[in-house]
VOLUM-458995 format. One record per residue: residue number from 1; residue in one letter; x, y, z of N, C-alpha, C in turn. Coordinates in nm, 2 decimals. Example, Ala and Ser with C-alpha at 12.3 -4.5 7.8 and 13.67 -1.06 7.14 Angstrom:
BEGIN
NODE  num  residu      nu      nv      nw     cau     cav     caw      cu      cv      cw
NODE    1       a    1.32   -0.57    0.78    1.23   -0.45    0.78    1.32   -0.33    0.78
NODE    2       s    1.28   -0.22    0.71    1.37   -0.11    0.71    1.29    0.00    0.79
END
This chain:
BEGIN
NODE  num  residu      nu      nv      nw     cau     cav     caw      cu      cv      cw
NODE    1       m    2.69    4.36   -4.58    2.59    4.25   -4.58    2.46    4.31   -4.64
NODE    2       n    2.40    4.24   -4.73    2.27    4.29   -4.79    2.16    4.26   -4.69
NODE    3       p    2.05    4.34   -4.71    1.93    4.33   -4.62    1.88    4.18   -4.61
NODE    4       r    1.88    4.12   -4.72    1.82    3.98   -4.72    1.90    3.89   -4.63
NODE    5       s    2.03    3.90   -4.64    2.12    3.81   -4.56    2.11    3.84   -4.41
NODE    6       r    2.10    3.98   -4.38    2.08    4.02   -4.24    1.95    3.96   -4.18
NODE    7       n    1.84    3.97   -4.26    1.71    3.91   -4.21    1.72    3.76   -4.19
NODE    8       l    1.79    3.69   -4.27    1.81    3.55   -4.25    1.89    3.51   -4.12
NODE    9       l    1.99    3.59   -4.10    2.07    3.57   -3.98    1.99    3.60   -3.85
NODE   10       v    1.91    3.71   -3.85    1.82    3.74   -3.74    1.72    3.63   -3.72
NODE   11       a    1.66    3.58   -3.82    1.56    3.47   -3.81    1.62    3.34   -3.75
NODE   12       a    1.75    3.31   -3.79    1.82    3.20   -3.74    1.85    3.21   -3.60
NODE   13       a    1.89    3.33   -3.56    1.92    3.36   -3.41    1.80    3.34   -3.33
NODE   14       v    1.68    3.39   -3.37    1.56    3.38   -3.30    1.52    3.23   -3.28
NODE   15       l    1.54    3.15   -3.39    1.51    3.01   -3.38    1.59    2.94   -3.28
NODE   16       v    1.72    2.97   -3.28    1.81    2.91   -3.19    1.77    2.93   -3.04
NODE   17       v    1.74    3.06   -3.01    1.70    3.10   -2.88    1.57    3.03   -2.84
NODE   18       a    1.47    3.02   -2.93    1.35    2.95   -2.90    1.37    2.80   -2.87
NODE   19       l    1.46    2.74   -2.95    1.49    2.59   -2.92    1.55    2.57   -2.79
NODE   20       a    1.64    2.67   -2.75    1.71    2.66   -2.63    1.62    2.67   -2.51
NODE   21       i    1.52    2.76   -2.52    1.42    2.78   -2.41    1.33    2.65   -2.40
NODE   22       a    1.29    2.60   -2.51    1.21    2.48   -2.51    1.29    2.36   -2.45
NODE   23       a    1.42    2.35   -2.48    1.50    2.24   -2.42    1.51    2.26   -2.27
NODE   24       v    1.53    2.38   -2.22    1.54    2.40   -2.07    1.41    2.37   -2.00
NODE   25       a    1.29    2.41   -2.06    1.16    2.38   -2.01    1.14    2.23   -2.00
NODE   26       f    1.18    2.15   -2.10    1.16    2.01   -2.11    1.25    1.94   -2.00
NODE   27       a    1.37    1.99   -1.99    1.46    1.93   -1.89    1.41    1.96   -1.75
NODE   28       g    1.36    2.08   -1.73    1.30    2.11   -1.59    1.19    2.02   -1.56
NODE   29       g    1.10    1.99   -1.65    0.99    1.90   -1.62    1.03    1.76   -1.59
NODE   30       g    1.14    1.72   -1.66    1.19    1.58   -1.64    1.25    1.56   -1.50
NODE   31       d    1.30    1.67   -1.44    1.36    1.66   -1.31    1.26    1.65   -1.19
NODE   32       d    1.13    1.68   -1.22    1.03    1.68   -1.12    1.00    1.54   -1.07
NODE   33       d    1.00    1.52   -0.94    0.97    1.39   -0.88    0.82    1.38   -0.86
NODE   34       s    0.75    1.31   -0.96    0.61    1.31   -0.96    0.55    1.24   -0.84
NODE   35       d    0.62    1.14   -0.79    0.58    1.06   -0.67    0.56    1.15   -0.55
NODE   36       v    0.65    1.24   -0.53    0.65    1.32   -0.41    0.56    1.45   -0.44
NODE   37       a    0.58    1.51   -0.56    0.50    1.63   -0.59    0.35    1.61   -0.59
NODE   38       s    0.31    1.49   -0.63    0.17    1.47   -0.64    0.11    1.40   -0.52
NODE   39       g    0.18    1.40   -0.41    0.13    1.34   -0.29    0.13    1.19   -0.29
NODE   40       g    0.23    1.13   -0.36    0.24    0.98   -0.36    0.17    0.92   -0.47
NODE   41       a    0.14    0.99   -0.58    0.07    0.94   -0.70    0.18    0.88   -0.80
NODE   42       t    0.15    0.77   -0.85    0.23    0.71   -0.96    0.14    0.67   -1.07
NODE   43       g    0.21    0.66   -1.19    0.13    0.62   -1.31    0.20    0.65   -1.43
NODE   44       t    0.15    0.62   -1.55    0.21    0.65   -1.68    0.10    0.71   -1.76
NODE   45       a    0.15    0.76   -1.88    0.05    0.83   -1.97   -0.06    0.74   -2.01
NODE   46       s   -0.02    0.61   -2.02   -0.12    0.51   -2.07   -0.19    0.43   -1.96
NODE   47       g   -0.14    0.45   -1.83   -0.20    0.38   -1.72   -0.26    0.46   -1.62
NODE   48       p   -0.33    0.40   -1.52   -0.40    0.48   -1.42   -0.30    0.55   -1.32
NODE   49       t   -0.35    0.66   -1.26   -0.27    0.72   -1.16   -0.30    0.65   -1.03
NODE   50       l   -0.20    0.60   -0.97   -0.21    0.52   -0.85   -0.17    0.60   -0.73
NODE   51       q   -0.25    0.60   -0.62   -0.23    0.68   -0.50   -0.17    0.59   -0.40
NODE   52       q   -0.05    0.63   -0.34    0.02    0.55   -0.24   -0.03    0.58   -0.10
NODE   53       y   -0.12    0.68   -0.09   -0.19    0.71    0.04   -0.33    0.74    0.00
NODE   54       q   -0.42    0.69    0.09   -0.56    0.71    0.07   -0.63    0.74    0.21
NODE   55       a   -0.73    0.82    0.21   -0.80    0.85    0.33   -0.87    0.72    0.38
NODE   56       v   -0.88    0.70    0.51   -0.94    0.59    0.57   -1.04    0.63    0.68
NODE   57       d   -1.16    0.58    0.68   -1.26    0.61    0.78   -1.26    0.49    0.88
NODE   58       i   -1.26    0.52    1.01   -1.25    0.41    1.11   -1.37    0.42    1.20
NODE   59       t   -1.44    0.31    1.21   -1.56    0.30    1.30   -1.53    0.20    1.41
NODE   60       g   -1.55    0.24    1.53   -1.53    0.15    1.64   -1.41    0.19    1.73
NODE   61       t   -1.39    0.11    1.83   -1.29    0.14    1.93   -1.15    0.08    1.88
NODE   62       p   -1.05    0.16    1.88   -0.92    0.10    1.84   -0.87   -0.01    1.94
NODE   63       l   -0.79   -0.10    1.88   -0.74   -0.21    1.97   -0.61   -0.16    2.04
NODE   64       g   -0.58   -0.21    2.15   -0.46   -0.18    2.22   -0.34   -0.22    2.14
NODE   65       q   -0.22   -0.17    2.16   -0.10   -0.20    2.09   -0.06   -0.35    2.11
NODE   66       f   -0.02   -0.42    2.01    0.01   -0.56    2.01    0.15   -0.57    2.08
NODE   67       a    0.15   -0.67    2.17    0.28   -0.70    2.24    0.32   -0.84    2.22
NODE   68       s    0.23   -0.94    2.23    0.26   -1.08    2.22    0.13   -1.15    2.19
NODE   69       s    0.14   -1.26    2.12    0.03   -1.35    2.09   -0.02   -1.42    2.21
NODE   70       a    0.07   -1.44    2.31    0.03   -1.51    2.43   -0.04   -1.41    2.53
NODE   71       d   -0.16   -1.45    2.57   -0.24   -1.37    2.66   -0.27   -1.23    2.60
NODE   72       d   -0.29   -1.22    2.47   -0.32   -1.09    2.41   -0.46   -1.04    2.46
NODE   73       p   -0.46   -0.92    2.52   -0.59   -0.87    2.58   -0.69   -0.83    2.47
NODE   74       a   -0.64   -0.82    2.34   -0.73   -0.78    2.23   -0.82   -0.90    2.19
NODE   75       i   -0.78   -1.02    2.22   -0.86   -1.14    2.18   -1.00   -1.13    2.23
NODE   76       g   -1.10   -1.14    2.14   -1.24   -1.14    2.18   -1.30   -1.00    2.17
NODE   77       k   -1.21   -0.90    2.14   -1.26   -0.76    2.13   -1.30   -0.73    1.98
NODE   78       a   -1.40   -0.65    1.96   -1.44   -0.61    1.82   -1.33   -0.53    1.75
NODE   79       v   -1.30   -0.57    1.63   -1.20   -0.49    1.55   -1.27   -0.37    1.49
NODE   80       p   -1.20   -0.26    1.48   -1.25   -0.14    1.42   -1.28   -0.17    1.27
NODE   81       e   -1.39   -0.11    1.22   -1.42   -0.13    1.07   -1.34   -0.02    1.00
NODE   82       l   -1.29   -0.06    0.88   -1.21    0.03    0.80   -1.28    0.05    0.66
NODE   83       t   -1.29    0.17    0.62   -1.35    0.20    0.49   -1.25    0.29    0.42
NODE   84       g   -1.21    0.25    0.30   -1.11    0.32    0.23   -1.10    0.28    0.08
NODE   85       h   -0.98    0.29    0.03   -0.97    0.26   -0.12   -0.84    0.18   -0.14
NODE   86       s   -0.83    0.12   -0.26   -0.71    0.06   -0.30   -0.63    0.17   -0.38
NODE   87       f   -0.51    0.13   -0.43   -0.42    0.22   -0.50   -0.50    0.29   -0.62
NODE   88       d   -0.58    0.22   -0.69   -0.65    0.28   -0.81   -0.78    0.35   -0.77
NODE   89       g   -0.82    0.36   -0.65   -0.94    0.42   -0.61   -1.06    0.33   -0.59
NODE   90       t   -1.04    0.20   -0.61   -1.15    0.11   -0.59   -1.18    0.10   -0.44
NODE   91       a   -1.31    0.11   -0.40   -1.35    0.11   -0.26   -1.31   -0.03   -0.20
NODE   92       v   -1.26   -0.02   -0.08   -1.23   -0.14    0.00   -1.29   -0.12    0.14
NODE   93       h   -1.37   -0.22    0.18   -1.44   -0.22    0.31   -1.39   -0.34    0.40
NODE   94       i   -1.34   -0.32    0.51   -1.31   -0.42    0.61   -1.40   -0.40    0.73
NODE   95       r   -1.51   -0.48    0.73   -1.61   -0.45    0.83   -1.67   -0.58    0.88
NODE   96       n   -1.76   -0.57    0.98   -1.82   -0.69    1.04   -1.94   -0.73    0.95
NODE   97       d   -1.91   -0.82    0.86   -2.01   -0.87    0.76   -2.04   -1.02    0.78
NODE   98       g   -2.00   -1.07    0.90   -2.03   -1.21    0.92   -1.93   -1.31    0.86
NODE   99       r   -1.82   -1.26    0.80   -1.72   -1.34    0.74   -1.59   -1.33    0.82
NODE  100       p   -1.53   -1.45    0.85   -1.40   -1.44    0.92   -1.29   -1.39    0.82
NODE  101       k   -1.19   -1.33    0.88   -1.09   -1.25    0.80   -0.95   -1.27    0.85
NODE  102       l   -0.86   -1.24    0.75   -0.72   -1.21    0.79   -0.69   -1.08    0.73
NODE  103       v   -0.64   -0.99    0.82   -0.60   -0.86    0.78   -0.45   -0.85    0.80
NODE  104       l   -0.37   -0.83    0.69   -0.23   -0.84    0.69   -0.17   -0.70    0.66
NODE  105       f   -0.10   -0.64    0.76   -0.04   -0.50    0.74    0.10   -0.52    0.69
NODE  106       l    0.13   -0.44    0.59    0.26   -0.45    0.52    0.32   -0.31    0.50
NODE  107       a    0.45   -0.30    0.51    0.53   -0.18    0.47    0.62   -0.22    0.36
NODE  108       h    0.63   -0.14    0.25    0.71   -0.17    0.13    0.85   -0.18    0.16
NODE  109       w    0.90   -0.10    0.26    1.05   -0.09    0.29    1.09   -0.20    0.39
NODE  110       c    1.00   -0.28    0.44    1.03   -0.38    0.55    1.08   -0.51    0.48
NODE  111       p    1.20   -0.55    0.51    1.25   -0.67    0.45    1.18   -0.80    0.49
NODE  112       h    1.12   -0.80    0.62    1.04   -0.91    0.66    0.91   -0.92    0.58
NODE  113       c    0.85   -0.80    0.55    0.73   -0.80    0.47    0.76   -0.85    0.33
NODE  114       r    0.87   -0.81    0.27    0.91   -0.86    0.14    0.93   -1.01    0.14
NODE  115       a    0.98   -1.06    0.25    1.00   -1.21    0.25    0.87   -1.28    0.28
NODE  116       e    0.77   -1.21    0.35    0.65   -1.28    0.39    0.54   -1.28    0.28
NODE  117       v    0.54   -1.18    0.20    0.44   -1.16    0.09    0.43   -1.29    0.00
NODE  118       p    0.54   -1.33   -0.05    0.53   -1.45   -0.14    0.49   -1.58   -0.06
NODE  119       v    0.52   -1.59    0.07    0.48   -1.70    0.15    0.33   -1.70    0.16
NODE  120       v    0.27   -1.59    0.19    0.13   -1.58    0.21    0.06   -1.60    0.07
NODE  121       r    0.11   -1.54   -0.03    0.06   -1.56   -0.16    0.05   -1.70   -0.21
NODE  122       d    0.17   -1.77   -0.19    0.17   -1.92   -0.23    0.08   -2.00   -0.14
NODE  123       w    0.07   -1.96   -0.01   -0.02   -2.03    0.08   -0.16   -2.02    0.03
NODE  124       l   -0.20   -1.90   -0.01   -0.34   -1.88   -0.06   -0.35   -1.95   -0.20
NODE  125       d   -0.25   -1.95   -0.28   -0.26   -2.01   -0.42   -0.28   -2.16   -0.41
NODE  126       a   -0.22   -2.22   -0.29   -0.23   -2.36   -0.27   -0.37   -2.40   -0.22
NODE  127       g   -0.46   -2.31   -0.20   -0.59   -2.34   -0.16   -0.62   -2.33   -0.01
NODE  128       n   -0.52   -2.27    0.06   -0.54   -2.25    0.20   -0.62   -2.12    0.23
NODE  129       g   -0.67   -2.11    0.35   -0.74   -1.99    0.39   -0.87   -1.97    0.31
NODE  130       t   -0.93   -2.07    0.26   -1.05   -2.05    0.19   -1.17   -2.01    0.28
NODE  131       n   -1.15   -2.03    0.41   -1.26   -1.99    0.50   -1.24   -1.84    0.54
NODE  132       l   -1.14   -1.78    0.49   -1.11   -1.64    0.53   -1.13   -1.54    0.41
NODE  133       d   -1.17   -1.42    0.44   -1.16   -1.31    0.35   -1.03   -1.24    0.38
NODE  134       v   -0.94   -1.24    0.29   -0.80   -1.19    0.32   -0.78   -1.05    0.26
NODE  135       y   -0.73   -0.96    0.34   -0.70   -0.82    0.30   -0.56   -0.79    0.33
NODE  136       a   -0.49   -0.71    0.25   -0.37   -0.65    0.28   -0.39   -0.50    0.31
NODE  137       v   -0.32   -0.45    0.40   -0.32   -0.30    0.42   -0.18   -0.25    0.40
NODE  138       s   -0.16   -0.17    0.30   -0.04   -0.10    0.27   -0.03    0.02    0.36
NODE  139       t    0.07    0.02    0.45    0.08    0.13    0.55    0.22    0.17    0.57
NODE  140       n    0.24    0.29    0.64    0.37    0.34    0.67    0.45    0.36    0.54
NODE  141       a    0.39    0.40    0.43    0.46    0.42    0.31    0.54    0.55    0.32
NODE  142       t    0.66    0.54    0.26    0.76    0.65    0.27    0.84    0.66    0.14
NODE  143       a    0.82    0.77    0.07    0.88    0.77   -0.07    1.03    0.77   -0.07
NODE  144       d    1.10    0.81    0.04    1.25    0.80    0.04    1.30    0.68    0.10
NODE  145       r    1.22    0.58    0.12    1.27    0.45    0.17    1.27    0.34    0.06
NODE  146       p    1.34    0.23    0.07    1.35    0.13   -0.03    1.21    0.07   -0.08
NODE  147       n    1.22    0.02   -0.20    1.11   -0.05   -0.26    0.98    0.03   -0.29
NODE  148       w    1.00    0.16   -0.30    0.89    0.25   -0.34    0.86    0.24   -0.49
NODE  149       p    0.74    0.24   -0.53    0.61    0.26   -0.45    0.55    0.12   -0.41
NODE  150       p    0.48    0.12   -0.31    0.42   -0.01   -0.27    0.32   -0.07   -0.37
NODE  151       s    0.26    0.01   -0.45    0.17   -0.04   -0.55    0.24   -0.13   -0.65
NODE  152       k    0.36   -0.09   -0.69    0.44   -0.16   -0.79    0.49   -0.29   -0.72
NODE  153       w    0.53   -0.28   -0.60    0.58   -0.40   -0.53    0.48   -0.51   -0.52
NODE  154       l    0.36   -0.47   -0.48    0.25   -0.57   -0.47    0.21   -0.63   -0.60
NODE  155       e    0.21   -0.54   -0.70    0.17   -0.58   -0.84    0.28   -0.68   -0.89
NODE  156       d    0.40   -0.65   -0.87    0.51   -0.74   -0.91    0.51   -0.87   -0.84
NODE  157       e    0.46   -0.87   -0.72    0.45   -1.00   -0.64    0.32   -1.07   -0.67
NODE  158       n    0.24   -1.02   -0.76    0.11   -1.08   -0.79    0.02   -1.11   -0.67
NODE  159       w    0.02   -1.00   -0.59   -0.07   -1.02   -0.46   -0.21   -1.04   -0.50
NODE  160       p   -0.28   -1.14   -0.45   -0.41   -1.18   -0.51   -0.53   -1.13   -0.44
NODE  161       t   -0.52   -1.05   -0.33   -0.64   -1.01   -0.26   -0.65   -0.86   -0.25
NODE  162       p   -0.77   -0.81   -0.21   -0.78   -0.66   -0.20   -0.68   -0.60   -0.11
NODE  163       v   -0.64   -0.48   -0.15   -0.54   -0.40   -0.07   -0.61   -0.27   -0.03
NODE  164       l   -0.61   -0.24    0.10   -0.66   -0.11    0.15   -0.53   -0.03    0.17
NODE  165       v   -0.53    0.10    0.12   -0.42    0.18    0.13   -0.44    0.28    0.25
NODE  166       d   -0.34    0.28    0.34   -0.35    0.36    0.46   -0.31    0.50    0.43
NODE  167       d   -0.34    0.60    0.52   -0.31    0.74    0.49   -0.17    0.77    0.54
NODE  168       r   -0.13    0.89    0.53    0.01    0.93    0.57    0.04    0.91    0.72
NODE  169       q   -0.07    0.92    0.80   -0.05    0.90    0.95   -0.07    0.76    0.99
NODE  170       s   -0.09    0.67    0.89   -0.11    0.52    0.92   -0.22    0.50    1.03
NODE  171       v   -0.33    0.56    1.01   -0.44    0.55    1.10   -0.50    0.41    1.11
NODE  172       a   -0.51    0.34    1.00   -0.56    0.20    1.00   -0.47    0.11    1.09
NODE  173       a   -0.34    0.13    1.06   -0.25    0.04    1.14   -0.26    0.07    1.29
NODE  174       s   -0.27    0.20    1.32   -0.28    0.24    1.46   -0.41    0.18    1.53
NODE  175       a   -0.52    0.19    1.45   -0.64    0.14    1.50   -0.64   -0.01    1.53
NODE  176       y   -0.55   -0.08    1.46   -0.54   -0.23    1.48   -0.43   -0.26    1.58
NODE  177       g   -0.36   -0.16    1.63   -0.26   -0.19    1.74   -0.12   -0.23    1.68
NODE  178       l   -0.09   -0.20    1.56    0.03   -0.24    1.50    0.15   -0.18    1.57
NODE  179       t    0.25   -0.27    1.60    0.38   -0.23    1.66    0.50   -0.27    1.58
NODE  180       s    0.48   -0.37    1.49    0.59   -0.42    1.40    0.54   -0.49    1.28
NODE  181       f    0.63   -0.51    1.18    0.59   -0.57    1.05    0.65   -0.70    1.03
NODE  182       p    0.59   -0.78    0.94    0.45   -0.78    0.90    0.36   -0.81    1.02
NODE  183       y    0.23   -0.77    1.01    0.14   -0.77    1.12    0.01   -0.84    1.08
NODE  184       f   -0.02   -0.95    1.15   -0.14   -1.03    1.11   -0.25   -1.01    1.22
NODE  185       v   -0.37   -0.99    1.17   -0.49   -0.99    1.26   -0.59   -1.08    1.20
NODE  186       f   -0.61   -1.19    1.27   -0.72   -1.29    1.23   -0.85   -1.25    1.31
NODE  187       v   -0.96   -1.25    1.23   -1.08   -1.19    1.28   -1.19   -1.30    1.27
NODE  188       n   -1.26   -1.33    1.38   -1.37   -1.42    1.38   -1.49   -1.37    1.30
NODE  189       s   -1.58   -1.46    1.27   -1.70   -1.42    1.19   -1.79   -1.32    1.26
NODE  190       d   -1.78   -1.31    1.40   -1.86   -1.21    1.47   -1.79   -1.08    1.48
NODE  191       g   -1.67   -1.07    1.41   -1.60   -0.94    1.41   -1.51   -0.92    1.52
NODE  192       t   -1.48   -1.02    1.60   -1.38   -1.01    1.71   -1.25   -1.07    1.68
NODE  193       v   -1.15   -1.02    1.75   -1.01   -1.07    1.73   -1.00   -1.22    1.77
NODE  194       a   -0.95   -1.30    1.67   -0.92   -1.44    1.71   -0.78   -1.45    1.76
NODE  195       l   -0.69   -1.39    1.69   -0.55   -1.38    1.74   -0.48   -1.27    1.65
NODE  196       r   -0.36   -1.22    1.71   -0.28   -1.13    1.64   -0.13   -1.18    1.64
NODE  197       g   -0.06   -1.15    1.55    0.08   -1.19    1.54    0.16   -1.10    1.45
NODE  198       s    0.30   -1.11    1.46    0.38   -1.03    1.37    0.51   -1.11    1.34
NODE  199       g    0.58   -1.06    1.24    0.70   -1.13    1.20    0.68   -1.22    1.08
NODE  200       e    0.79   -1.29    1.04    0.78   -1.38    0.93    0.72   -1.51    0.98
NODE  201       v    0.61   -1.55    0.92    0.53   -1.67    0.96    0.54   -1.77    0.85
NODE  202       p    0.59   -1.89    0.88    0.59   -2.00    0.77    0.45   -2.05    0.74
NODE  203       a    0.44   -2.11    0.63    0.31   -2.16    0.58    0.24   -2.25    0.68
NODE  204       a    0.31   -2.34    0.74    0.25   -2.44    0.83    0.19   -2.36    0.95
NODE  205       q    0.26   -2.26    1.00    0.21   -2.18    1.11    0.08   -2.10    1.07
NODE  206       l    0.08   -2.05    0.95   -0.03   -1.98    0.90   -0.16   -2.07    0.90
NODE  207       t   -0.14   -2.19    0.87   -0.25   -2.29    0.87   -0.30   -2.31    1.01
NODE  208       q   -0.21   -2.32    1.11   -0.25   -2.33    1.25   -0.32   -2.21    1.30
NODE  209       m   -0.27   -2.09    1.26   -0.34   -1.97    1.30   -0.48   -1.96    1.24
NODE  210       a   -0.49   -1.99    1.12   -0.62   -1.98    1.05   -0.72   -2.08    1.11
NODE  211       s   -0.67   -2.19    1.17   -0.76   -2.29    1.23   -0.83   -2.24    1.35
NODE  212       r   -0.77   -2.14    1.41   -0.83   -2.09    1.54   -0.94   -1.98    1.51
NODE  213       v   -0.96   -1.95    1.39   -1.07   -1.85    1.36   -1.20   -1.92    1.35
NODE  214       k   -1.30   -1.86    1.42   -1.43   -1.93    1.43   -1.53   -1.86    1.33
END
């Protein structure tokens, strides 16, 4: 074999090895679960990075755990104020600002939450709850459970109101006394609990609950 042919073969072998290394590196990157590795972040090259967990500051005394709407000892007590962010980092404040509120706690994996979100959305779209500032709280998020990530779920459902994202320990949910999903906390204009409830609530009952807010 002449020197020129030998050099061409060596160059070709080097190229094949380089391409093989590049292919392995690309395949390894594709196997990375970015949702888990980045601490619950999702997004695309052309879209924002969305955080499925956010730090929450709590001011005030936590409410006791919810047991029943009947004779709930939390009624009349001040709700804790929550300061945090939505999935995209937008600041969200749930505080005593003189406005009555509905704070709805949701878990992406909960089938009752998935059934209730369109009910509440349609109830709001129909012009109900205009006397309330409505907030959703995405809580108890878990990457290995169904319907992950919660940001995509609520976007696909066209959820119309601000969403506060709870942290990994679900501190916001704990501060409001959550024991099951979905969880409703209606708040009077003076910042006190009007009533609490959980489970799938039909639109007519939502109207009745909202009427008790002062």
